[in-house]
ZALUMDO-944157 format. One record per atom (N, C-alpha, C): residue in one letter; atom name; residue number from 1; x, y, z. Coordinates in Angstrom, 3 decimals, padded with zeros to 6 digits. Atoms other than C-alpha are relative to their C-alpha. Layout:
<nodes>
[node A, CA, NUM, [X, Y, Z]]
...
</nodes>
This chain:
<nodes>
[node M, N, 1, [000.320, -001.567, -000.290]]
[node M, CA, 1, [015.434, -029.796, 074.218]]
[node M, C, 1, [-000.568, 000.908, -001.094]]
[node Q, N, 2, [000.632, -000.804, 001.126]]
[node Q, CA, 2, [013.255, -027.402, 072.150]]
[node Q, C, 2, [000.405, 001.367, 000.158]]
[node S, N, 3, [-000.456, -001.458, 000.140]]
[node S, CA, 3, [014.539, -024.160, 070.997]]
[node S, C, 3, [-001.229, 000.961, -000.022]]
[node V, N, 4, [001.119, -000.943, 000.115]]
[node V, CA, 4, [012.356, -021.158, 071.555]]
[node V, C, 4, [000.409, 001.160, -000.934]]
[node R, N, 5, [-000.163, -001.064, 001.014]]
[node R, CA, 5, [012.035, -018.725, 068.618]]
[node R, C, 5, [-001.183, 000.897, 000.017]]
[node P, N, 6, [001.185, -000.800, 000.125]]
[node P, CA, 6, [009.834, -015.605, 068.092]]
[node P, C, 6, [-000.797, -000.347, -001.146]]
[node D, N, 7, [000.996, 000.497, 001.268]]
[node D, CA, 7, [006.793, -015.854, 065.783]]
[node D, C, 7, [000.584, 000.898, -001.354]]
[node N, N, 8, [-000.238, -000.717, 001.402]]
[node N, CA, 8, [008.327, -013.029, 063.351]]
[node N, C, 8, [001.592, 000.246, 000.067]]
[node S, N, 9, [-001.395, -000.208, 000.074]]
[node S, CA, 9, [011.911, -012.454, 062.380]]
[node S, C, 9, [000.410, 001.449, -000.070]]
[node D, N, 10, [-000.333, -001.362, 000.015]]
[node D, CA, 10, [011.819, -008.727, 062.629]]
[node D, C, 10, [001.132, 000.431, 001.036]]
[node P, N, 11, [-001.038, -000.204, -000.809]]
[node P, CA, 11, [014.900, -007.168, 064.214]]
[node P, C, 11, [-000.584, 000.827, 001.253]]
[node I, N, 12, [000.507, -000.591, -001.326]]
[node I, CA, 12, [014.480, -005.823, 067.935]]
[node I, C, 12, [000.278, 001.434, -000.330]]
[node P, N, 13, [-000.110, -001.550, 000.057]]
[node P, CA, 13, [013.697, -002.041, 067.743]]
[node P, C, 13, [000.726, 000.452, 001.103]]
[node L, N, 14, [-000.609, -000.660, -001.280]]
[node L, CA, 14, [016.234, -000.093, 069.643]]
[node L, C, 14, [-000.326, 001.420, 000.139]]
[node P, N, 15, [000.378, -001.312, -000.195]]
[node P, CA, 15, [015.496, 003.055, 071.343]]
[node P, C, 15, [000.737, 000.916, -000.840]]
[node Q, N, 16, [-000.862, -001.002, 000.992]]
[node Q, CA, 16, [016.507, 006.116, 069.172]]
[node Q, C, 16, [000.587, 000.979, 001.219]]
[node P, N, 17, [-000.683, -000.847, -000.923]]
[node P, CA, 17, [019.181, 008.127, 071.186]]
[node P, C, 17, [000.271, 001.442, -000.277]]
[node Q, N, 18, [-000.052, -001.494, 000.492]]
[node Q, CA, 18, [018.285, 011.613, 069.777]]
[node Q, C, 18, [000.275, 000.854, 001.164]]
[node R, N, 19, [-000.109, -000.955, -001.157]]
[node R, CA, 19, [017.680, 013.216, 073.109]]
[node R, C, 19, [001.337, -000.071, 000.780]]
[node G, N, 20, [-001.283, 000.049, -000.781]]
[node G, CA, 20, [020.729, 011.585, 074.724]]
[node G, C, 20, [001.141, 000.697, -000.879]]
[node V, N, 21, [-001.103, -000.583, 000.684]]
[node V, CA, 21, [022.908, 012.824, 071.860]]
[node V, C, 21, [000.059, 001.441, 000.206]]
[node G, N, 22, [000.199, -001.402, -000.128]]
[node G, CA, 22, [021.511, 016.302, 072.149]]
[node G, C, 22, [000.581, 000.449, 001.591]]
[node T, N, 23, [-000.684, -000.118, -001.517]]
[node T, CA, 23, [022.245, 016.271, 076.063]]
[node T, C, 23, [001.356, -000.046, 000.009]]
[node I, N, 24, [-001.453, 000.253, -000.145]]
[node I, CA, 24, [025.714, 015.049, 075.519]]
[node I, C, 24, [000.812, 001.156, -000.783]]
[node M, N, 25, [-000.559, -001.110, 000.810]]
[node M, CA, 25, [026.492, 017.834, 072.897]]
[node M, C, 25, [-000.040, 001.292, 000.735]]
[node I, N, 26, [000.130, -001.402, -000.780]]
[node I, CA, 26, [025.030, 020.677, 075.173]]
[node I, C, 26, [001.062, -000.067, 001.083]]
[node R, N, 27, [-000.896, 000.044, -001.066]]
[node R, CA, 27, [027.164, 019.341, 078.096]]
[node R, C, 27, [001.564, 000.367, -000.766]]
[node F, N, 28, [-001.300, -000.101, 000.593]]
[node F, CA, 28, [030.393, 019.177, 075.720]]
[node F, C, 28, [000.131, 001.487, -000.197]]
[node V, N, 29, [-000.189, -001.284, 000.486]]
[node V, CA, 29, [029.791, 022.636, 074.421]]
[node V, C, 29, [-000.019, 000.931, 001.240]]
[node G, N, 30, [-000.060, -000.742, -001.237]]
[node G, CA, 30, [029.240, 023.971, 077.939]]
[node G, C, 30, [001.284, -000.127, 000.786]]
[node L, N, 31, [-001.282, 000.178, -000.458]]
[node L, CA, 31, [032.319, 022.411, 079.278]]
[node L, C, 31, [001.177, 000.575, -000.899]]
[node L, N, 32, [-000.962, -000.623, 000.888]]
[node L, CA, 32, [034.196, 023.548, 076.335]]
[node L, C, 32, [000.183, 001.472, 000.387]]
[node A, N, 33, [000.083, -001.294, -000.346]]
[node A, CA, 33, [033.145, 027.080, 076.953]]
[node A, C, 33, [000.574, 000.386, 001.348]]
[node A, N, 34, [-000.547, -000.181, -001.232]]
[node A, CA, 34, [033.908, 026.849, 080.575]]
[node A, C, 34, [001.671, -000.100, 000.088]]
[node A, N, 35, [-001.556, 000.260, 000.060]]
[node A, CA, 35, [037.577, 025.544, 079.850]]
[node A, C, 35, [000.444, 001.238, -000.611]]
[node T, N, 36, [-000.560, -001.161, 000.740]]
[node T, CA, 36, [038.075, 028.370, 077.444]]
[node T, C, 36, [000.046, 001.124, 000.947]]
[node V, N, 37, [000.081, -001.116, -000.984]]
[node V, CA, 37, [036.986, 030.925, 080.032]]
[node V, C, 37, [001.051, -000.004, 001.042]]
[node V, N, 38, [-001.156, 000.371, -001.061]]
[node V, CA, 38, [039.379, 029.377, 082.584]]
[node V, C, 38, [001.301, 000.408, -000.594]]
[node M, N, 39, [-001.420, -000.153, 000.527]]
[node M, CA, 39, [042.289, 029.427, 080.316]]
[node M, C, 39, [000.255, 001.393, -000.544]]
[node V, N, 40, [-000.136, -001.402, 000.356]]
[node V, CA, 40, [041.601, 032.995, 079.100]]
[node V, C, 40, [000.304, 000.794, 001.272]]
[node L, N, 41, [-000.322, -000.609, -001.315]]
[node L, CA, 41, [041.605, 034.140, 082.771]]
[node L, C, 41, [001.250, -000.312, 000.637]]
[node I, N, 42, [-001.198, 000.279, -000.374]]
[node I, CA, 42, [044.700, 032.223, 083.349]]
[node I, C, 42, [001.163, 000.628, -000.853]]
[node W, N, 43, [-001.077, -000.784, 000.854]]
[node W, CA, 43, [046.555, 033.737, 080.422]]
[node W, C, 43, [000.048, 001.442, 000.156]]
[node N, N, 44, [000.008, -001.484, -000.082]]
[node N, CA, 44, [045.549, 037.248, 081.118]]
[node N, C, 44, [000.580, 000.449, 001.493]]
[node R, N, 45, [-000.672, -000.443, -001.274]]
[node R, CA, 45, [047.159, 037.250, 084.757]]
[node R, C, 45, [001.366, 000.305, -000.283]]
</nodes>
């Protein structure tokens, strides 16, 4: 049985998750702000 190997030994390029990280940060900040507003409204009752 013959092993199959690529012609070059370069590592497989992984997609850059820059856009995904930005989206996650925006969602996190939005959820944090919403939770803060809810807590302030509950505290002021």
